[in-house]
C-alpha positions in Angstrom: 140.8 80.5 141.5 138.4 79.2 139.1 134.4 80.2 139.0 132.2 77.1 138.8 130.7 75.8 135.0 126.9 77.2 135.7 128.2 80.6 136.4 130.6 80.8 133.4 127.3 79.4 131.2 124.5 81.9 133.1 126.8 85.0 131.8 127.3 84.1 128.8 123.8 83.5 127.9 123.8 87.0 129.6 126.1 88.5 127.4 123.9 86.9 124.5 120.8 88.2 125.1 122.1 91.4 125.8 123.6 91.5 122.6 120.5 89.9 120.6 118.4 92.9 122.0 121.0 95.8 120.9 121.1 94.2 117.5 117.2 94.0 117.3 116.9 97.2 118.5 118.3 98.5 114.9 116.3 96.4 113.1 113.1 98.6 111.2 110.0 97.0 112.1 108.4 94.5 109.7 105.5 92.0 109.8 106.4 88.4 110.5 105.1 86.5 108.0 104.4 82.7 109.4 104.5 80.7 107.1 103.2 77.2 106.3 99.7 75.9 106.0 96.3 78.0 106.3 95.7 75.6 109.6 99.2 76.6 111.1 98.8 80.0 110.4 95.2 80.3 112.5 97.2 77.8 115.4 100.1 80.1 115.6 97.7 83.2 115.5 94.9 82.7 116.6 91.4 84.2 115.5 90.1 87.7 116.0 86.6 87.7 118.0 85.0 89.2 114.6 86.6 89.7 111.5 87.8 93.7 110.7 85.1 94.7 109.3 82.8 93.9 111.5 85.3 95.7 114.3 83.1 99.3 115.1 86.1 100.7 116.3 88.2 100.4 113.2 85.2 101.5 111.3 84.7 104.7 113.5 88.9 105.2 113.4 88.4 104.9 109.3 85.5 107.4 109.3 87.1 110.2 111.7 90.7 110.0 110.1 89.5 109.9 107.1 87.3 112.9 107.0 90.3 114.8 108.7 92.2 113.6 105.7 90.2 114.5 103.0 90.1 118.4 104.2 93.6 118.4 105.1 94.8 117.1 101.3 91.6 119.0 100.1 94.0 121.6 98.1 96.9 119.1 96.8 94.1 117.4 95.4 92.6 119.6 93.4 96.1 120.9 92.5 96.1 117.4 91.3 93.1 117.3 89.3 94.1 120.0 87.8 97.5 118.6 86.4 95.5 115.5 85.2 92.9 117.2 83.4 95.3 119.1 81.0 95.0 116.6 78.8 91.4 116.5 78.1 90.3 113.3 79.5 88.7 112.9 83.1 90.4 113.5 86.4 89.2 110.1 88.1 89.2 106.5 86.6 86.8 104.1 88.4 87.9 99.9 88.3 86.1 97.5 89.7 87.4 96.0 92.1 86.3 92.9 94.9 84.7 93.6 98.3 84.0 92.1 101.6 81.7 89.7 101.0 82.7 89.3 97.0 80.6 92.7 96.2 81.9 94.8 93.8 82.6 98.3 93.9 84.9 101.3 91.3 87.8 102.1 93.0 89.0 105.9 93.0 91.7 106.9 91.8 93.0 110.1 89.9 93.8 108.7 86.4 97.6 108.1 85.4 96.8 106.5 81.9 96.0 107.5 78.5 92.4 107.9 77.6 92.6 105.0 75.6 94.6 102.9 78.1 92.9 99.2 77.7 93.4 99.5 73.9 97.3 100.5 74.6 97.2 97.2 76.9 95.9 94.9 74.6 98.1 95.9 71.4 101.2 95.4 73.8 100.2 92.6 75.9 99.5 91.2 71.9 102.4 91.8 70.1 105.1 91.6 73.4 104.9 87.8 74.7 107.3 89.3 78.3 104.8 92.0 78.6 102.2 89.6 78.7 103.3 86.9 81.2 104.3 89.6 82.9 101.0 90.9 83.5 99.2 87.6 84.0 101.5 87.0 86.7 101.3 89.7 88.7 98.3 92.3 87.0 101.0 95.0 86.6 103.5 95.8 83.7 106.9 97.6 85.2 107.3 99.5 81.8 103.8 100.3 81.0 103.3 102.5 78.4 99.9 103.7 78.8 101.2 106.0 82.0 101.4 109.5 81.6 103.8 111.8 82.7 102.5 113.1 85.2 100.9 109.6 86.0 104.0 108.1 86.7 104.6 110.8 88.8 101.1 110.1 90.6 102.5 106.2 90.8 105.5 106.8 92.3 104.6 108.7 95.4 101.2 107.1 95.8 98.9 110.1 95.2 97.4 109.2 92.3 95.7 106.8 94.8 94.1 109.7 97.4 90.6 109.5 96.1 89.9 106.2 97.8 89.9 108.5 100.5 86.0 108.5 99.3 86.0 104.9 98.8 86.8 104.6 102.6 84.0 107.0 103.7 81.0 105.3 101.9 82.3 101.9 104.0 83.7 100.0 100.4 87.2 100.1 101.6 89.0 100.6 104.3 92.4 102.6 105.6 94.5 99.9 106.3 93.7 96.3 104.7 94.2 93.4 101.8 95.2 95.0 98.7 92.2 95.2 96.7 92.3 92.7 93.5 89.9 92.7 90.7 87.7 89.4 90.2 90.3 87.6 87.9 92.4 86.8 91.1 89.7 85.4 93.3 90.7 82.1 91.8 94.5 82.5 92.5 93.4 83.3 96.4 91.9 79.8 97.0 90.6 78.8 100.4 92.6 82.1 101.5 89.9 84.3 99.8 87.5 83.8 102.6 90.3 85.8 104.7 90.1 88.3 101.9 86.2 88.7 102.3 86.4 89.1 106.2 88.3 92.4 105.6 87.4 95.6 103.4 90.0 96.8 100.8 92.5 98.7 102.7 94.5 102.1 100.8 97.4 100.4 102.8 98.5 97.1 104.2 100.9 94.5 104.8 101.6 93.8 101.5 102.2 97.8 100.7 104.4 97.9 104.0 106.6 94.7 103.3 108.1 95.0 99.7 105.0 95.6 97.6 106.0 95.1 94.1 108.9 92.8 95.5 107.0 90.4 96.8 105.4 87.6 95.0 101.9 87.0 94.9 102.1 83.7 97.4 103.2 86.0 100.1 101.1 88.5 99.0 97.9 86.2 100.0 99.8 85.2 103.4 99.9 89.3 103.9 96.2 88.8 103.5 95.3 86.0 105.9 97.9 87.2 108.7 95.8 90.3 108.7 92.8 89.1 108.5 93.5 86.4 111.8 95.7 88.7 113.3 93.8 92.1 113.5 94.4 94.4 116.3 94.0 98.1 116.2 97.5 98.1 117.3 98.4 96.4 114.2 96.9 99.5 112.0 98.4 101.8 113.8 101.8 100.2 113.0 101.3 100.1 109.3 99.9 103.3 109.0 103.2 104.9 111.0 105.1 102.1 108.2 103.2 103.8 105.2 104.2 106.9 105.6 107.6 106.1 105.5 107.9 103.9 102.7 105.7 106.4 100.7 108.5 109.0 101.7 111.0 106.9 100.4 109.0 106.0 97.2 109.9 102.3 97.5 108.3 99.3 95.7 105.9 101.8 93.4 106.0 102.1 90.2 
């Protein structure tokens, strides 16, 4: 006896839903970037009651967890410092970056480049048009002649960024937030720069767990805007967990 058409339709819909749930469970988490103009993004995501930089429990988590990481990673950081110091140069390098509310601060890293890195960069950019175009587009060079042998290892493993834990303790940065930018990048952010200023720059963030150097600049800015407008403590925890996976796989770093 033939089943009514509406029963067959419900059965087919149910089978399709179960198939989609099984398929989606095998897909690793990725942040969903909402495309469109800034007003459309805000309507789709809503706006946090307070910007991330004013969330007291976010700041508390930064201080407590950041302090614990410094204590736990202190032996490793001492070993890295000794290796970096072997060429006679300084252990740390502080680059001026833009923080919350446009305040500039020194973003600390283990030095991964030769001592006269600025001079080497100027020579490379003047002699190599392709490198100059890449620098103007990304503010990074994929084959950077300034990087030392130990520095290349530190960069691919992101260990060069461990000193930024002290930036987190002083309140200049957060564990999770937008990638810290230089003054020259403000113009490229356009109207989205106010969303950047609503956050403390982060040691990791949506950009870092979403392809990193494989993500173009426009989408990177949208990730920062999305983070500022849809921040939640759960989002921070998810990004933090994803960072462990990305760092372990050394994906997107150079």
